[in-house]
C-alpha positions in Angstrom: -75.8 -135.3 130.8 -76.7 -136.7 134.2 -78.8 -139.9 134.1 -78.6 -141.2 137.7 -78.2 -139.6 141.2 -76.7 -141.3 144.3 -77.8 -139.7 147.6 -76.0 -140.1 150.9 -78.5 -140.7 153.7 -77.2 -139.4 157.0 -77.0 -135.6 157.2 -78.0 -135.3 153.5 -81.5 -136.8 153.4 -82.1 -137.6 157.1 -80.7 -135.4 159.9 -78.4 -137.6 162.0 -77.4 -134.5 164.1 -81.0 -133.7 165.0 -81.5 -137.3 166.0 -78.4 -137.4 168.2 -79.5 -134.4 170.2 -83.0 -136.0 170.7 -81.4 -139.3 171.8 -79.0 -137.6 174.2 -81.7 -135.5 175.8 -84.1 -138.4 176.3 -81.4 -141.1 176.9 -79.7 -139.1 179.6 -83.0 -138.8 181.5 -83.8 -142.5 181.0 -80.3 -143.6 182.2 -80.2 -141.1 185.1 -77.1 -139.5 183.7 -78.3 -135.9 184.2 -79.6 -133.1 182.1 -78.5 -132.8 178.5 -76.8 -129.5 177.6 -76.3 -128.1 174.1 -72.6 -127.8 174.8 -72.4 -131.6 174.9 -73.3 -132.2 171.3 -70.1 -130.8 169.8 -68.2 -133.3 171.9 -70.2 -136.2 170.5 -69.8 -134.8 167.0 -66.0 -134.5 167.2 -65.6 -138.0 168.6 -68.1 -139.6 166.2 -66.6 -137.9 163.2 -63.2 -139.1 164.1 -64.4 -142.7 164.4 -66.2 -142.6 161.1 -63.1 -141.2 159.4 -61.2 -144.1 160.8 -63.8 -146.5 159.3 -63.4 -144.7 155.9 -59.6 -145.3 156.2 -60.3 -149.0 157.0 -58.6 -148.6 160.4 -61.6 -149.8 162.4 -64.9 -151.6 161.7 -68.4 -150.4 162.4 -68.7 -153.0 165.1 -65.6 -151.6 166.8 -67.1 -148.1 166.6 -70.1 -149.3 168.5 -68.0 -150.8 171.3 -66.1 -147.6 172.0 -68.1 -144.6 170.8 -70.1 -143.7 173.9 -67.4 -144.7 176.3 -65.2 -142.1 174.6 -68.0 -139.5 174.7 -68.8 -140.0 178.3 -65.1 -139.9 179.2 -64.7 -136.6 177.4 -67.7 -135.2 179.2 -66.5 -136.4 182.6 -69.6 -138.7 182.9 -69.6 -142.1 184.6 -72.0 -144.2 182.6 -72.2 -147.6 180.7 -71.2 -146.7 177.2 -72.1 -150.1 175.5 -75.5 -150.0 177.2 -76.2 -146.5 176.0 -75.0 -147.5 172.5 -77.6 -150.2 172.4 -80.3 -147.7 173.4 -78.9 -145.2 170.9 -79.1 -147.7 168.0 -82.5 -149.1 169.0 -83.9 -145.6 169.0 -82.2 -144.7 165.7 -83.8 -147.6 164.0 -87.3 -146.1 164.7 -86.5 -142.4 164.1 -86.1 -140.4 160.9 -85.9 -136.6 160.9 -85.8 -135.4 157.3 -83.3 -132.7 156.3 -85.1 -129.5 155.2 -85.9 -129.7 151.6 -85.0 -133.4 151.1 -88.5 -134.7 150.4 -89.2 -131.8 148.0 -86.0 -132.5 146.1 -86.7 -136.2 145.7 -90.2 -135.3 144.4 -88.7 -132.9 141.9 -86.1 -135.4 140.7 -88.4 -138.4 140.5 -89.0 -139.4 136.9 -86.1 -137.2 135.6 -83.3 -139.4 136.9 -82.7 -142.8 138.3 -82.4 -142.3 142.1 -80.3 -144.3 144.5 -79.2 -143.9 148.1 -75.9 -145.0 149.6 -74.8 -145.3 153.2 -72.1 -146.9 155.4 -74.7 -147.4 158.1 -76.4 -150.7 159.1 -78.7 -152.1 156.3 -82.0 -152.7 158.0 -81.7 -149.5 160.1 -81.2 -147.3 157.0 -84.0 -149.1 155.1 -86.4 -148.6 157.9 -85.5 -145.0 158.5 -86.1 -144.2 154.8 -89.4 -146.0 155.0 -90.5 -144.0 158.1 -89.5 -140.8 156.3 -91.6 -141.7 153.3 -88.5 -141.6 151.1 -88.0 -145.3 150.3 -90.3 -145.4 147.2 -88.2 -142.8 145.4 -85.2 -145.0 145.1 -84.6 -147.7 142.5 -82.1 -149.4 144.8 -80.1 -148.8 148.0 -76.3 -149.2 148.2 -75.6 -150.1 151.9 -72.1 -151.1 152.9 -73.2 -153.8 155.3 -75.0 -155.6 152.4 -72.4 -154.8 149.7 -69.4 -155.9 151.8 -67.4 -152.7 151.3 -67.7 -149.1 152.3 -67.5 -145.5 150.9 -65.1 -144.1 149.8 -63.5 -147.3 148.5 -63.1 -147.8 144.7 -64.8 -151.2 145.1 -67.9 -149.6 146.6 -68.5 -147.2 143.8 -67.6 -149.7 141.1 -70.3 -152.0 142.6 -72.7 -149.0 142.5 -72.0 -148.4 138.9 -72.5 -152.1 138.1 -75.8 -152.2 139.9 -77.0 -149.0 138.3 -76.4 -150.3 134.8 -78.1 -153.6 135.7 -81.1 -151.5 136.9 -81.0 -149.1 133.9 -80.8 -151.9 131.3 -78.6 -149.5 129.3 -75.0 -148.3 129.6 -74.6 -145.3 132.0 -71.1 -144.0 132.2 -69.6 -142.8 135.5 -69.6 -139.1 134.4 -73.4 -139.4 133.9 -73.9 -140.1 137.6 -74.1 -137.4 140.3 -73.1 -138.2 143.9 -74.8 -135.9 146.5 -73.6 -136.0 150.1 -72.2 -134.1 153.1 -68.9 -136.0 153.5 -65.9 -134.7 151.6 -64.1 -138.0 152.2 -66.8 -140.6 151.7 -69.0 -138.9 149.1 -67.0 -136.4 147.2 -63.6 -138.0 147.1 -65.2 -141.5 146.6 -67.4 -140.2 143.8 -64.6 -138.3 142.1 -62.2 -141.2 142.2 -64.8 -143.3 140.4 -65.2 -140.6 137.7 -68.6 -139.5 138.8 -69.9 -135.9 139.2 -70.2 -134.7 142.8 -72.2 -132.2 144.8 -71.3 -131.4 148.4 -74.2 -130.5 150.7 -72.4 -128.0 153.0 -74.8 -126.0 155.2 -72.1 -125.4 157.7 -69.9 -123.7 155.0 -66.9 -125.9 155.9 -63.7 -125.0 154.0 -63.1 -127.5 151.2 -59.4 -128.2 150.2 -58.8 -127.1 146.6 -57.8 -130.6 145.5 -61.1 -132.0 146.9 -63.5 -129.5 145.3 -66.7 -131.0 144.1 -68.4 -130.1 140.8 -71.1 -128.3 142.8 -71.5 -127.1 146.4 -74.8 -126.2 148.0 -75.9 -124.8 151.3 -79.4 -126.0 151.0 -80.9 -129.0 149.1 -83.2 -126.6 147.2 -80.1 -125.3 145.3 -79.7 -128.7 143.7 -82.6 -127.9 141.4 -80.5 -125.2 139.8 -78.3 -127.7 138.0 -80.3 -130.9 137.9 
């Protein structure tokens, strides 16, 4: 029986993709880069995904991602612009913006009182706390597990073991790993990390990505509303 749920934040509760498109459109105008086109977003997505996967493999740090991300994006788009300056703009705006994923608030409302709820992220601590606050989601969570504060990142074993320890400290009773559900959009960070820790997993997969057989989660949903069918 599930007793606790750990939610990923970006592209599970809050739409990072929607924010990026907003920031690119407005930032390109502010920096005089030129008009934003929808065909530009997949370029950002590909490069950003590759950098985050490198973080998950402990090949680079988040600070290193910040130094190179927009230079790589602008280079791929054939744009001459100051990548680090745009990164600063991008992160400042992200701190003050929170676009909820459809159904996220309703799901949290439904689960409240039924389970202990937690949120986990590899993003910056104060940024993620503020975004959840802006979205009105912060009160739903007993605690946040943010890599910057914990000193380790998803999908490492250390990260999920620390989550388990803190959950039991909060619960005041023994909750076993198999009584915890991890819900997120990343096969690597959320699903593989949760599975390796012995936790149940649910992949939020609205894009219907193909999941390798050996990385299959316990549940896979296309919308957050579907989570109510098994929790």
